[in-house]
MARBA-3410 file (N, C-alpha, C, O; in Angstrom, 1 decimal):
221
42.1,-19.8,-74.7,43.1,-20.7,-75.4,44.5,-20.7,-74.9,45.2,-21.5,-75.4 ~ 45.2,-19.7,-73.6,46.2,-20.5,-72.8,45.7,-21.5,-72.1,46.5,-22.4,-72.1 ~ 44.2,-21.9,-71.3,44.5,-23.5,-71.1,44.3,-24.0,-72.1,44.0,-25.1,-71.5 ~ 44.3,-24.4,-73.5,44.1,-24.6,-74.3,45.7,-25.5,-74.5,46.0,-26.7,-74.5 ~ 46.4,-24.1,-74.7,47.9,-24.7,-74.7,48.5,-25.4,-73.7,49.2,-26.4,-73.7
47.9,-24.6,-72.8,48.9,-25.5,-71.3,48.6,-27.2,-71.4,49.4,-28.0,-71.0 ~ 47.3,-27.7,-72.1,46.8,-29.1,-71.8,47.5,-29.6,-72.9,47.8,-30.8,-72.8 ~ 47.9,-29.0,-73.9,48.6,-29.4,-74.9,49.7,-29.9,-74.3,49.9,-31.1,-74.1 ~ 50.5,-28.8,-73.8,51.7,-28.6,-73.7,51.8,-30.3,-72.4,52.6,-31.2,-72.4 ~ 50.9,-30.0,-71.8,50.8,-31.0,-70.6,50.5,-32.5,-70.8,50.8,-33.4,-70.0
50.0,-32.5,-72.1,49.7,-34.1,-72.8,51.0,-34.7,-73.6,51.3,-35.9,-73.9 ~ 51.8,-33.3,-74.0,53.5,-34.0,-74.5,53.3,-33.9,-76.1,53.9,-34.4,-77.0 ~ 51.9,-32.9,-76.3,51.9,-33.3,-77.8,52.8,-31.9,-78.3,53.3,-32.0,-79.4 ~ 52.9,-30.9,-77.7,54.0,-29.1,-78.0,55.0,-29.3,-77.2,55.0,-29.2,-76.0 ~ 56.0,-29.5,-77.8,57.0,-29.1,-77.0,58.0,-27.8,-77.1,58.4,-27.3,-78.1
58.3,-27.4,-76.2,59.1,-26.1,-75.9,60.8,-26.1,-76.3,61.6,-27.0,-76.1 ~ 61.1,-24.8,-76.7,62.3,-24.4,-76.4,62.8,-25.1,-77.3,61.9,-25.2,-78.2 ~ 64.1,-25.8,-77.7,65.3,-26.0,-79.1,64.3,-27.5,-79.7,64.3,-27.6,-80.9 ~ 63.7,-28.4,-79.0,62.9,-29.5,-80.0,61.9,-28.5,-81.1,61.7,-28.9,-82.2 ~ 61.6,-27.7,-80.8,60.3,-27.2,-81.3,60.6,-26.8,-83.0,59.6,-26.6,-83.7
61.8,-26.6,-83.3,63.2,-26.5,-84.5,63.4,-27.7,-85.2,63.9,-28.6,-84.6 ~ 63.1,-27.8,-86.4,63.2,-28.8,-87.2,64.7,-28.6,-87.4,64.9,-27.4,-87.5 ~ 65.8,-29.3,-87.6,66.8,-29.5,-88.1,66.6,-29.9,-89.8,65.8,-30.6,-90.3 ~ 67.9,-29.0,-90.3,68.7,-29.2,-91.9,67.6,-28.4,-92.7,67.6,-28.4,-93.9 ~ 66.7,-27.7,-91.8,65.7,-27.3,-93.2,66.0,-25.8,-93.9,65.7,-25.4,-95.0
66.7,-25.2,-93.0,66.6,-23.9,-93.6,68.5,-23.5,-94.4,69.7,-23.6,-94.1 ~ 67.9,-23.1,-95.4,68.8,-22.9,-96.8,70.4,-22.1,-95.7,70.3,-21.2,-94.9 ~ 71.2,-22.6,-96.1,72.9,-22.4,-96.0,73.7,-21.2,-96.5,74.9,-20.8,-96.2 ~ 72.6,-20.9,-97.2,73.5,-19.3,-97.8,72.3,-18.0,-97.7,72.2,-17.0,-98.4 ~ 71.6,-18.4,-96.6,71.1,-17.1,-96.3,72.0,-15.8,-95.4,72.4,-15.8,-94.2
72.0,-15.0,-96.4,73.2,-14.2,-96.1,72.5,-12.5,-96.5,71.4,-12.3,-97.1 ~ 73.5,-11.7,-96.1,73.0,-10.0,-96.6,73.4,-10.0,-98.1,74.5,-10.4,-98.5 ~ 72.3,-9.6,-98.9,72.6,-9.4,-100.2,72.5,-7.9,-100.7,72.0,-7.1,-100.0 ~ 73.0,-7.6,-101.9,72.6,-6.3,-102.2,72.0,-6.4,-103.4,72.7,-7.0,-104.2 ~ 70.5,-5.6,-104.1,69.6,-6.0,-105.0,69.5,-4.4,-105.6,69.2,-3.3,-105.0
69.9,-4.6,-106.5,70.3,-3.3,-107.5,69.3,-2.9,-108.5,69.7,-3.6,-109.4 ~ 68.5,-2.4,-108.9,67.8,-2.0,-109.9,68.7,-1.2,-111.1,69.4,-0.4,-110.6 ~ 68.8,-1.3,-112.0,69.9,-0.8,-112.6,68.6,0.1,-113.8,69.1,0.7,-114.8 ~ 67.6,0.0,-113.8,66.6,0.9,-114.6,66.7,1.9,-114.4,67.1,2.7,-115.3 ~ 66.3,2.5,-112.5,66.6,3.3,-111.7,67.7,3.9,-111.1,67.6,5.1,-111.1
68.5,3.5,-110.7,69.9,3.4,-110.4,69.5,3.8,-108.9,69.6,4.9,-108.3 ~ 68.9,2.5,-108.4,68.2,2.0,-107.1,69.0,1.1,-106.7,69.3,0.4,-107.6 ~ 69.6,0.8,-105.2,69.4,-0.1,-104.7,69.7,-0.4,-103.1,69.6,0.5,-102.3 ~ 69.9,-1.4,-102.8,69.1,-1.8,-100.9,69.7,-2.9,-100.5,69.8,-3.9,-101.3 ~ 70.4,-3.0,-98.9,70.8,-4.1,-98.6,70.0,-4.7,-97.7,69.5,-4.1,-96.8
69.5,-6.5,-97.8,68.7,-6.8,-97.6,69.2,-8.5,-96.6,70.4,-8.4,-96.3 ~ 68.6,-9.6,-96.3,69.0,-10.4,-96.5,68.0,-11.5,-97.2,66.8,-11.6,-97.1 ~ 68.7,-12.2,-97.8,68.0,-13.1,-99.1,69.2,-14.6,-99.1,70.4,-14.6,-98.8 ~ 68.6,-15.8,-99.6,68.7,-16.5,-100.2,69.0,-17.0,-101.1,69.2,-18.1,-101.5 ~ 69.1,-15.5,-102.0,68.8,-15.7,-103.6,70.3,-16.2,-104.1,71.3,-16.0,-103.3
70.4,-16.8,-105.5,71.9,-17.2,-106.0,72.3,-16.1,-106.7,71.5,-15.1,-106.9 ~ 73.6,-16.1,-107.1,74.3,-15.1,-107.2,75.9,-15.1,-107.6,76.6,-16.0,-107.2 ~ 76.1,-14.4,-108.2,78.0,-14.8,-108.8,78.4,-13.1,-108.6,79.4,-12.9,-108.0 ~ 77.8,-12.4,-108.8,78.3,-10.9,-109.0,78.1,-10.4,-107.0,77.4,-10.6,-106.1 ~ 79.6,-9.6,-107.5,79.6,-9.0,-106.1,79.7,-7.4,-106.3,79.9,-6.8,-107.3
79.4,-7.0,-104.7,79.5,-4.9,-105.1,80.1,-4.4,-103.6,79.9,-5.0,-102.6 ~ 80.7,-3.7,-103.7,81.1,-2.9,-102.3,79.9,-1.7,-102.2,79.4,-0.7,-102.7 ~ 79.8,-2.7,-101.1,78.5,-1.6,-100.0,79.0,-0.2,-99.6,80.2,0.1,-99.7 ~ 78.1,0.8,-99.1,78.4,1.9,-98.3,79.3,1.7,-97.4,80.2,2.5,-97.2 ~ 79.1,0.6,-96.8,79.8,0.3,-95.5,81.7,0.2,-95.7,82.5,0.3,-94.8
81.8,0.1,-96.6,83.1,-0.3,-97.3,82.9,-2.4,-97.6,83.6,-3.0,-98.4 ~ 82.2,-2.8,-97.0,82.2,-4.2,-97.3,81.5,-4.5,-98.5,80.8,-3.8,-99.3 ~ 82.0,-6.1,-98.6,81.4,-6.7,-100.4,80.8,-7.5,-99.6,80.9,-8.0,-98.5 ~ 79.7,-7.4,-100.6,78.1,-8.2,-100.6,78.0,-8.8,-101.7,78.3,-8.2,-102.8 ~ 77.5,-10.1,-101.7,76.9,-10.4,-103.2,75.8,-9.3,-103.6,75.0,-8.7,-102.9
76.0,-9.4,-105.5,74.7,-8.5,-106.3,74.2,-9.1,-106.7,74.6,-10.1,-107.3 ~ 72.5,-8.7,-106.3,71.7,-9.8,-107.5,70.7,-8.3,-108.2,70.1,-7.4,-107.5 ~ 70.7,-8.4,-109.9,70.6,-7.0,-110.3,68.5,-7.2,-110.8,68.0,-8.4,-111.0 ~ 67.8,-6.3,-110.9,66.8,-6.4,-110.4,66.3,-5.3,-112.1,66.9,-4.5,-112.7 ~ 65.0,-5.9,-112.4,64.4,-5.2,-113.5,63.8,-4.0,-113.1,64.0,-2.9,-113.6
63.0,-4.3,-112.0,61.8,-3.6,-111.9,62.1,-3.1,-109.6,62.3,-4.0,-108.7 ~ 62.0,-2.2,-109.6,61.3,-1.9,-107.8,60.6,-0.7,-107.7,60.2,0.2,-108.5 ~ 60.8,-0.9,-106.4,59.5,0.1,-105.8,60.4,1.6,-106.8,59.6,2.2,-107.6 ~ 61.8,2.2,-106.7,62.0,3.1,-107.2,61.7,3.0,-109.0,62.2,3.9,-109.7 ~ 61.3,2.3,-109.4,60.9,2.3,-110.9,59.4,1.7,-111.4,59.0,1.5,-112.6
58.9,1.5,-110.4,56.9,0.4,-110.5,56.3,1.7,-110.8,56.8,2.6,-110.1 ~ 55.3,2.0,-111.6,54.7,2.8,-112.1,53.4,3.0,-110.9,52.9,4.1,-110.8 ~ 53.1,1.9,-110.1,52.3,2.1,-108.8,53.1,2.9,-107.9,52.4,3.9,-107.5 ~ 54.4,2.9,-107.5,55.4,3.8,-106.6,55.1,5.1,-106.9,54.4,5.9,-106.3 ~ 55.9,5.2,-108.1,56.4,6.2,-108.4,55.4,7.1,-109.4,55.8,8.2,-109.7
53.9,6.5,-110.1,53.0,7.4,-110.7,53.3,7.7,-112.1,52.5,8.2,-112.8 ~ 54.6,7.2,-112.5,54.7,7.1,-113.9,54.7,6.1,-114.6,55.1,5.1,-114.1 ~ 54.2,5.9,-116.1,54.6,4.7,-116.4,55.9,4.7,-117.6,56.2,5.7,-118.3 ~ 56.3,3.9,-117.5,57.7,3.4,-118.1,57.0,2.2,-119.2,56.0,1.4,-119.0 ~ 58.0,2.3,-120.6,57.4,1.4,-121.6,58.9,0.7,-122.0,60.0,1.4,-122.1
58.8,-0.4,-122.1,60.0,-1.2,-122.1,59.6,-1.9,-123.6,58.6,-2.5,-123.6 ~ 60.3,-1.7,-124.7,60.0,-2.2,-126.0,60.4,-3.8,-125.6,61.3,-4.1,-124.7 ~ 59.8,-4.6,-126.3,60.2,-5.8,-126.5,61.1,-6.2,-127.1,61.4,-7.4,-126.9 ~ 61.9,-5.6,-128.0,63.1,-6.1,-128.6,63.9,-5.8,-127.3,64.6,-6.7,-126.9 ~ 63.7,-4.8,-126.7,65.1,-4.5,-125.6,64.5,-6.1,-124.6,65.4,-7.0,-124.4
63.4,-6.2,-124.3,63.3,-6.9,-123.8,63.9,-8.4,-124.1,64.4,-8.7,-123.0 ~ 64.1,-9.4,-124.9,64.9,-10.1,-125.8,66.1,-9.9,-125.6,66.8,-10.8,-125.1 ~ 66.5,-8.8,-126.0,68.2,-8.7,-125.7,68.4,-8.6,-124.4,69.6,-8.4,-124.2 ~ 67.8,-8.6,-123.5,68.2,-8.3,-122.3,68.5,-9.7,-122.0,69.5,-10.2,-121.6 ~ 67.3,-10.4,-122.2,67.5,-11.8,-122.1,68.2,-12.7,-122.9,68.1,-13.9,-122.6
68.7,-12.4,-123.6,69.8,-13.1,-124.2,71.4,-13.0,-123.8,72.3,-13.8,-124.2 ~ 71.5,-11.6,-122.9,72.6,-11.0,-122.5,72.7,-11.4,-121.3,73.8,-11.3,-120.7 ~ 71.6,-12.0,-120.8,71.5,-12.4,-118.8,72.0,-13.8,-119.1,73.2,-13.9,-118.8 ~ 71.4,-15.2,-119.8,71.9,-16.0,-120.1,72.8,-16.8,-121.3,72.9,-17.9,-121.6 ~ 73.7,-15.4,-121.9,74.1,-15.9,-123.0,74.0,-16.7,-124.0,74.6,-17.6,-124.5
73.0,-15.9,-124.2,72.1,-16.6,-125.5,73.3,-16.7,-126.9,74.1,-15.8,-127.3 ~ 73.2,-17.5,-127.2,74.0,-17.9,-128.6,73.1,-17.8,-129.7,71.9,-17.8,-129.6 ~ 73.8,-17.6,-130.9,73.0,-18.0,-132.2,72.5,-19.5,-132.5,73.5,-20.1,-133.0 ~ 71.6,-20.1,-132.4,71.4,-20.8,-132.9,69.7,-21.3,-133.3,68.8,-20.5,-133.7 ~ 69.5,-22.9,-133.2,67.9,-22.8,-133.6,67.2,-22.5,-132.6,66.0,-22.4,-132.9
67.4,-22.1,-131.3,66.3,-21.8,-130.4,65.8,-20.3,-130.9,64.7,-19.9,-131.3 ~ 67.4,-19.5,-130.8,67.5,-18.3,-131.3,66.2,-18.1,-132.3,65.0,-17.7,-132.2 ~ 67.2,-18.5,-133.4,66.1,-18.2,-134.8,64.5,-18.5,-134.2,63.8,-17.6,-134.7 ~ 64.0,-19.1,-133.7,62.7,-19.9,-133.1,62.3,-18.2,-132.2,61.2,-17.7,-132.3 ~ 63.0,-17.8,-131.8,62.7,-16.9,-131.1,62.7,-15.5,-132.0,61.9,-14.6,-131.9
63.8,-15.5,-132.8,63.3,-14.2,-133.5,62.5,-14.2,-134.5,62.0,-13.2,-135.1 ~ 62.2,-15.5,-134.9,61.1,-16.2,-136.4,59.5,-15.9,-135.2,58.4,-16.1,-135.7 ~ 59.5,-15.7,-134.2,58.1,-15.2,-133.7,58.2,-13.8,-133.2,57.1,-13.2,-132.9 ~ 59.3,-13.2,-133.1,59.1,-11.7,-133.0,58.8,-10.7,-134.1,58.3,-9.6,-134.2 ~ 59.6,-11.9,-135.3,59.2,-11.3,-136.4,57.4,-11.4,-136.8,56.8,-10.4,-137.1
56.9,-12.5,-136.6,55.8,-12.9,-136.9,54.6,-11.7,-135.8,53.6,-11.0,-136.0 ~ 55.4,-11.8,-134.6,54.6,-10.5,-133.6,54.5,-9.2,-134.3,53.4,-8.6,-134.3 ~ 55.4,-8.7,-134.9,55.7,-7.6,-135.6,54.6,-7.7,-136.7,53.5,-7.1,-136.8 ~ 55.3,-8.7,-137.8,54.1,-8.5,-138.8,52.5,-8.3,-138.4,51.6,-7.6,-139.0 ~ 52.4,-9.3,-137.4,50.6,-9.7,-137.0,50.4,-8.2,-136.4,49.4,-7.6,-136.8
51.4,-7.3,-135.5,50.9,-5.8,-134.9,50.5,-4.9,-136.1,49.6,-4.1,-136.2 ~ 51.4,-5.1,-137.1,51.6,-4.0,-138.4,50.1,-4.6,-139.1,49.3,-3.6,-139.3 ~ 49.7,-5.6,-139.5,48.8,-5.9,-140.2,47.0,-5.8,-139.4,45.9,-5.9,-139.8 ~ 47.4,-5.7,-138.3,46.2,-4.7,-137.0,46.4,-3.6,-137.5,45.5,-3.1,-138.2 ~ 47.7,-2.8,-137.1,47.2,-1.6,-137.3,46.5,-1.1,-139.0,45.4,-0.6,-139.1
47.5,-1.5,-140.2,46.7,-1.6,-141.1,44.8,-1.8,-141.2,44.0,-1.1,-141.8 ~ 44.5,-2.6,-140.6,43.3,-3.1,-140.6,42.5,-1.7,-139.7,41.5,-1.1,-140.1 ~ 43.1,-1.5,-138.8,42.5,-0.7,-137.9,42.4,0.9,-138.9,41.6,1.8,-138.8 ~ 43.6,0.8,-139.8,43.8,2.0,-140.3,42.9,2.5,-141.4,42.6,3.6,-141.7 ~ 42.6,0.9,-142.0,41.5,0.6,-143.4,40.0,1.2,-142.9,39.3,2.0,-143.5
39.7,0.5,-141.3,38.7,0.7,-141.1,38.0,2.4,-140.7,36.9,2.8,-140.9 ~ 39.2,3.1,-140.3,38.7,4.6,-139.8,38.8,4.8,-141.5,37.6,4.9,-141.8 ~ 39.4,4.9,-142.4,39.4,5.7,-143.4,37.8,5.2,-143.9,36.9,6.1,-144.0 ~ 37.5,4.0,-144.1,36.0,3.6,-144.4,35.5,4.5,-143.9,34.8,5.3,-144.6 ~ 35.7,4.4,-142.0,34.2,5.1,-141.8,34.1,6.6,-141.8,33.2,7.3,-141.5
35.2,7.1,-142.3,35.3,8.3,-142.9,35.0,8.6,-144.1,34.9,9.8,-144.3 ~ 35.0,7.8,-145.1,34.5,7.8,-146.5,32.8,7.9,-146.4,32.1,8.7,-147.0 ~ 32.3,6.8,-145.1,30.9,6.7,-145.1,30.3,8.1,-144.8,29.4,8.7,-145.4 ~ 31.0,8.4,-143.8,30.3,9.8,-142.9,30.5,10.8,-144.2,29.7,11.7,-144.4 ~ 31.7,10.7,-145.2,31.5,12.2,-146.2,30.5,11.5,-146.8,29.7,12.4,-147.2
29.9,10.2,-147.2,29.5,10.3,-148.1,28.1,10.8,-147.6,27.4,11.7,-148.2 ~ 27.6,10.0,-146.3,27.0,10.7,-145.7,26.3,12.2,-146.1,25.3,12.4,-146.8 ~ 27.1,13.0,-145.3,27.3,14.3,-145.4,27.0,15.3,-146.6,26.5,16.5,-146.7 ~ 27.5,14.3,-147.6,27.3,14.9,-149.1,25.9,14.6,-149.9,25.7,14.9,-151.1 ~ 24.7,13.8,-149.1,23.8,13.3,-149.3,22.6,14.0,-148.9,21.6,14.4,-149.5
23.4,14.1,-147.5,22.4,15.1,-147.1,22.2,16.7,-147.2,21.2,17.3,-146.9 ~ 23.8,17.6,-147.8,23.9,18.3,-148.5,23.0,18.8,-149.8,22.5,19.9,-150.2 ~ 23.2,17.5,-150.4,22.1,17.2,-151.5,20.7,17.7,-151.4,20.2,18.6,-151.9 ~ 20.2,16.8,-150.6,19.2,17.2,-150.2,18.5,18.4,-149.7,17.3,18.7,-149.9 ~ 19.5,19.1,-148.7,18.8,20.6,-147.7,18.8,21.4,-149.2,17.9,22.2,-149.5
20.1,21.1,-150.3,20.1,22.0,-151.6,19.1,21.9,-152.5,18.6,22.9,-152.9 ~ 18.6,20.7,-152.8,16.9,20.3,-153.1,16.1,21.5,-152.6,15.7,22.6,-153.0 ~ 15.9,20.7,-151.3,14.8,21.2,-150.8,14.8,22.8,-150.9,13.7,23.5,-151.0 ~ 16.2,23.5,-151.0,15.7,25.0,-150.6,15.8,25.7,-151.9,15.6,26.9,-151.9 ~ 16.1,24.6,-153.4,15.6,25.3,-155.0,14.7,25.0,-154.8,14.2,26.0,-154.2
13.4,23.6,-154.8,12.3,24.0,-154.3,11.3,24.6,-154.0,10.3,24.8,-154.6 ~ 11.6,25.0,-152.7,10.9,25.8,-152.2,11.5,27.4,-152.5,10.7,28.3,-152.1 ~ 12.4,27.8,-153.0,12.6,29.2,-153.8,11.9,28.8,-155.2,11.9,29.8,-155.8 ~ 11.4,28.0,-155.8,11.0,28.0,-157.1,9.4,27.7,-156.6,8.5,27.4,-157.4 ~ 9.2,27.7,-155.6,7.5,27.8,-155.2,7.5,29.1,-154.4,6.7,28.8,-153.4
7.9,30.2,-154.3,8.1,31.2,-154.0,8.0,31.7,-154.9,7.1,32.5,-154.8 ~ 8.6,31.6,-156.0,8.7,32.6,-157.1,7.6,32.8,-158.3,7.4,33.8,-159.1 ~ 6.9,31.2,-158.0,6.0,31.0,-158.8,4.7,31.8,-158.0,3.9,32.5,-158.5 ~ 4.8,31.4,-156.7,3.4,31.9,-156.0,3.2,33.6,-156.2,2.1,34.2,-156.5 ~ 5.2,34.3,-155.9,5.0,35.7,-156.0,4.6,36.2,-158.0,4.4,37.4,-158.2
4.6,35.1,-159.1,4.3,35.7,-160.3,3.1,35.6,-160.3,2.4,36.4,-160.9 ~ 2.6,34.4,-159.8,0.7,34.4,-159.9,0.2,35.6,-158.9,-0.6,36.2,-159.6 ~ 0.3,36.1,-157.8,-0.2,36.9,-157.1,0.4,38.6,-158.0,-0.1,39.7,-158.0 ~ 1.3,38.4,-158.5,1.8,39.5,-159.7,0.6,39.8,-161.1,0.0,40.9,-161.4 ~ 0.4,38.3,-161.5,-0.6,38.7,-162.4,-1.7,39.0,-162.2,-2.5,39.7,-162.8
-1.9,38.1,-160.8,-4.0,38.7,-160.6,-3.6,40.1,-160.0,-4.7,40.8,-159.9 ~ -2.8,40.7,-159.7,-2.8,42.0,-159.0,-2.7,43.0,-160.6,-2.9,44.2,-160.5 ~ -2.6,42.6,-161.5,-2.3,42.8,-163.1,-4.1,43.1,-163.6,-4.9,44.1,-163.7 ~ -4.2,41.8,-163.7,-5.5,41.7,-164.2,-6.8,42.1,-162.9,-7.8,41.4,-162.9 ~ -6.8,42.9,-162.0,-7.8,43.5,-161.1,-8.2,44.4,-161.6,-9.3,44.2,-162.0
-7.5,45.9,-161.8,-7.8,46.8,-162.5,-8.6,47.1,-164.0,-9.5,47.9,-164.2 ~ -8.0,46.1,-164.8,-8.3,45.5,-166.0,-9.8,45.3,-165.8,-10.6,46.2,-166.2 ~ -10.4,44.4,-165.1,-11.7,44.1,-164.4,-12.5,45.3,-163.8,-13.7,45.4,-163.7 ~ -11.9,45.9,-163.4,-13.0,47.0,-162.8,-13.0,48.6,-163.9,-13.7,49.6,-163.8 ~ -12.2,48.4,-164.6,-12.7,49.6,-165.6,-13.7,49.6,-166.2,-14.3,50.6,-166.1
-14.3,48.4,-167.0,-15.7,48.3,-167.3,-16.6,48.4,-166.7,-17.6,49.2,-167.1 ~ -16.6,47.6,-165.4,-17.5,48.2,-164.6,-17.7,49.8,-164.0,-18.8,50.2,-163.5 ~ -16.3,50.7,-164.2,-16.8,52.2,-164.3,-17.5,53.1,-164.8,-18.1,54.1,-164.5 ~ -17.1,52.0,-166.0,-18.3,52.7,-167.2,-19.5,52.5,-167.5,-20.1,53.5,-168.0 ~ -19.9,51.7,-167.3,-21.1,51.2,-166.9,-22.3,52.0,-166.2,-23.5,52.1,-166.7
-22.0,52.8,-164.7,-22.6,54.1,-164.5,-22.8,55.2,-165.3,-23.8,55.9,-165.2 ~ -21.8,55.3,-166.4,-21.7,56.8,-167.7,-22.6,56.3,-169.0,-23.0,57.1,-169.8 ~ -22.7,55.2,-169.1,-24.2,54.4,-170.0,-25.5,54.4,-169.4,-26.5,54.3,-170.1 ~ -25.6,54.5,-168.2,-27.0,54.3,-167.8,-27.6,56.0,-167.6,-28.7,56.5,-167.4 ~ -26.4,56.6,-167.7,-27.3,58.3,-167.5,-28.2,59.0,-168.6,-29.1,59.9,-168.4
-27.8,58.4,-169.9,-28.7,58.9,-171.4,-30.3,58.1,-170.8,-31.4,58.7,-170.9 ~ -30.2,57.1,-170.4,-31.7,56.5,-169.7,-32.3,56.9,-169.1,-33.4,56.6,-169.0 ~ -31.7,58.0,-168.1,-32.2,58.4,-166.6,-33.1,59.9,-167.3,-34.1,60.5,-166.9 ~ -32.4,60.3,-168.3,-32.8,61.1,-169.2,-34.0,61.4,-170.4,-34.6,62.4,-170.7 ~ -34.1,60.1,-170.8,-35.2,59.8,-171.3,-36.7,60.5,-170.8,-37.3,61.3,-171.4
-37.3,59.9,-169.3,-38.4,60.1,-169.1,-38.6,61.7,-168.9,-39.8,62.1,-168.8 ~ -37.3,62.7,-169.1,-37.5,64.1,-169.1,-38.2,64.3,-170.5,-39.4,64.6,-170.8 ~ -37.5,64.1,-170.9,-37.8,63.6,-172.8,-39.5,63.5,-173.1,-40.2,64.3,-173.8 ~ -39.9,62.7,-172.6,-41.3,61.9,-172.2,-42.5,63.3,-171.9,-43.6,63.4,-172.5 ~ -42.1,64.1,-170.7,-42.9,64.7,-170.1,-43.0,65.8,-171.2,-44.3,65.9,-171.0
-42.7,66.7,-172.3,-43.9,67.5,-173.2,-45.1,66.8,-173.8,-46.3,67.0,-173.7 ~ -44.3,65.9,-174.3,-45.7,64.8,-175.0,-46.6,64.4,-174.0,-47.7,64.1,-174.5 ~ -46.7,64.3,-172.8,-47.3,64.1,-171.8,-48.0,65.3,-171.4,-49.1,65.2,-170.9 ~ -47.5,66.6,-171.7,-48.8,67.4,-171.9,-48.8,67.8,-172.8,-48.4,69.0,-172.6 ~ -49.0,67.6,-174.0,-49.9,67.5,-175.2,-51.3,67.3,-175.3,-52.1,68.1,-175.7
-51.6,66.1,-174.7,-53.3,66.2,-174.1,-53.9,67.0,-173.5,-55.0,67.2,-173.9 ~ -53.5,67.6,-172.4,-54.1,68.6,-171.7,-54.1,70.1,-172.5,-54.9,71.0,-172.1 ~ -53.2,70.4,-173.7,-53.9,71.2,-174.7,-55.1,70.7,-175.7,-55.7,71.5,-176.5 ~ -55.3,69.7,-175.7,-55.7,68.9,-176.8,-57.5,69.6,-175.8,-58.4,70.3,-176.3 ~ -57.4,69.1,-174.5,-58.5,69.4,-173.9,-59.4,70.7,-173.7,-60.6,71.0,-173.6
-58.0,71.6,-173.8,-58.2,73.1,-173.6,-59.2,73.6,-175.2,-60.3,74.0,-175.4 ~ -58.2,73.3,-176.1,-59.6,73.3,-177.4,-60.6,72.9,-177.6,-61.3,73.4,-178.5 ~ -60.9,71.9,-177.1,-62.0,70.9,-176.9,-62.8,71.8,-176.4,-63.8,72.0,-177.1 ~ -62.7,72.5,-175.2,-63.6,73.4,-174.2,-64.1,74.8,-175.2,-65.3,75.1,-175.2 ~ -63.1,75.7,-176.0,-63.4,76.5,-176.5,-64.6,76.8,-177.1,-65.2,77.7,-176.7
-65.1,76.0,-178.1,-66.6,75.8,-179.1,-67.3,76.0,-178.0,-67.9,77.1,-178.0 ~ -67.6,75.1,-176.8,-68.5,75.3,-176.1,-69.1,76.9,-175.7,-70.1,77.6,-175.7 ~ -68.0,76.8,-175.5,-68.2,78.6,-175.0,-69.2,79.4,-175.7,-70.1,80.0,-175.3 ~ -68.6,79.2,-177.3,-68.6,80.2,-178.7,-70.6,80.0,-178.5,-71.4,81.0,-178.7 ~ -71.1,79.0,-178.1,-72.9,78.0,-178.7,-73.7,78.5,-177.6,-74.9,78.6,-177.8
-73.0,78.9,-176.4,-73.4,79.6,-175.3,-73.7,81.3,-175.8,-74.0,82.1,-175.0
END
């Protein structure tokens, strides 16, 4: 790289010293200026060519040109970590005060635009509120339907349980009545079992007749 620069200088392509500086290209008003952030009550002194008509006395007792800032490192959220909100109306008023804005056609246009923006914002808020209200109503309707369905299912299950319990109670009441005739049936069969005992004397009667028939035979002999 150095050899390349030497070659350029040797060839006369690059001049050194005062010849390398162009004439009459730097601003004449490049001087020390005080920048003041009136939102944070913060000021600093540096060199600048900014145009301003105000002046202020600095800490060293000298008077310097003053340039006011809307925001700086002392009020910027990135450096402070705090978010600051400035309403649009306040910005419009500052704009008018800074440029000595007088009431006229242009001011009316700005005011009208501001009113339109405010009206649009209001309508947007109303629309969002209506949407939230509609969503809440739909949610409430769904919950009511779900509650009715659950109540209907519970009522139906309760009715089925009561019907089943009634059927079981009726069946339990009919069971003893059916068992009573079955218990009386053995008692009716008992006289039928005594009938053979009554027939036994009748069966012994032929035996007595046989004895009577044998007695004449003994007399003949």
